[in-house]
C-alpha positions, 0 to 999 in steps of 0.5 A: 068289811070289804067293799065290792069295788075292790078285790081282795085274795080270799086267802088274805080275806080268810085270814082277816075274818080269823084275825077279827073272830080271835079279836072278837072272842079275846074282848068279850072275854076281857069284858065279861070275866077278866075286867071283874076278876081284875078289879077285885084282885086291885082291890085286894092289892090296896088293902095289903100291909104294903099299900097301907103303911100308917108312919110314912118314916117306915118307908124312908131309906137312909143315905150313908154319905160321910160328911168330909172334914173341914180343910184348914188353911194356913192363915200365912197362906192364905191370901197367896193361895185365893189370889193364885186359884183366882189368876189361874181360874182368871186365865182359864176364862172361868170367874169365881161368881160362875165357878160354883161346883163342889167336889168331883165324885170319882167313886163312892167309898162304900159302893153304889148308892142304893135305891129305896128298896120297899119302893122298888119293890112296890114298883115292881109289882105296879108296872105289871099292872099297868102294862096288863091295862093298856094292852088290855084296853088296846084289844077292847079298842080294836074290837069296838072299832071293828064293830063300827058300821060303815057311815051313813045318814041317820040311824047313827045312835049306836054309833055314837056309843060306840065312838064314846066307848073308843073315845074312853078307852083310848083316854085309860090307855093314855093316863096308864102310859102317863102312869110309867113315865111318872115312875121313870120321872121319879127315879131321874128326880132322886138320881139327881138329888142323891147326886147333889148329895154325894157332891154337898153332903154337909147340905142336909136340906138335899137329904130332907128332899130324898125323904120327901120324893120318896113320901110322895112316890109312895102316895102316888103309887098308891092312887096308881093302884086305885086308879087301875081299879076304878078304870077296870070297874068303869070299863066293865060298867060302861061296856055291859051297859051298852053292850046292844049298842055296841054289838049292833049300833043300828036297828037294822045291822046286816050292812057290810062292815068297815 
């Protein structure tokens, strides 16, 4: 692991070697035991009723915001009020064409507008699975990287397999992180739509859009769980099929490692 041209403190070398041994033990256990158990666990999760709702109306969440009564103006004062309103806006530097805001909302009579409870519960089950995959991939990736031998001419077929394995692990990490971003975007998008409903409760399309967003997120969560399972299957299969070349990339692998 260490170059002969660099002097390394023996105590530090011992600690680093212990770290490498720990990573090796953890990674080999992940590939041989954790990955197959986790893929079976996620496969069972996919068969649970919560992820097999036949009618998506079951995951809808009502947004109870009352439509305010229309304001009736006295005809005799309409013209004066409109003119005065127009005058005030012009004095403030605003124009009717650019002023399209709804009524200001300071608080809801019924208190906080709740999230979709069923989707929140499902998200809270899926997020730990995403985080677990990211963490375990990082451990296995570090293990494979530590097995890569020093650069030499020729006899690098096994090294290319190691590099492809690292690239696949890195890709899985990135995809799993994107699932977390997707969940955050769902909450932000839904919050903006609900805010629109509070300002424009008489526009039915906003409420329908919230329903569509909830249905889309439910389908996305099921796909995420399926992808997590598939990634465990793929990594387990790929590493086991190439385990000899990953652990011994060269026929004579007695040289010092990085």
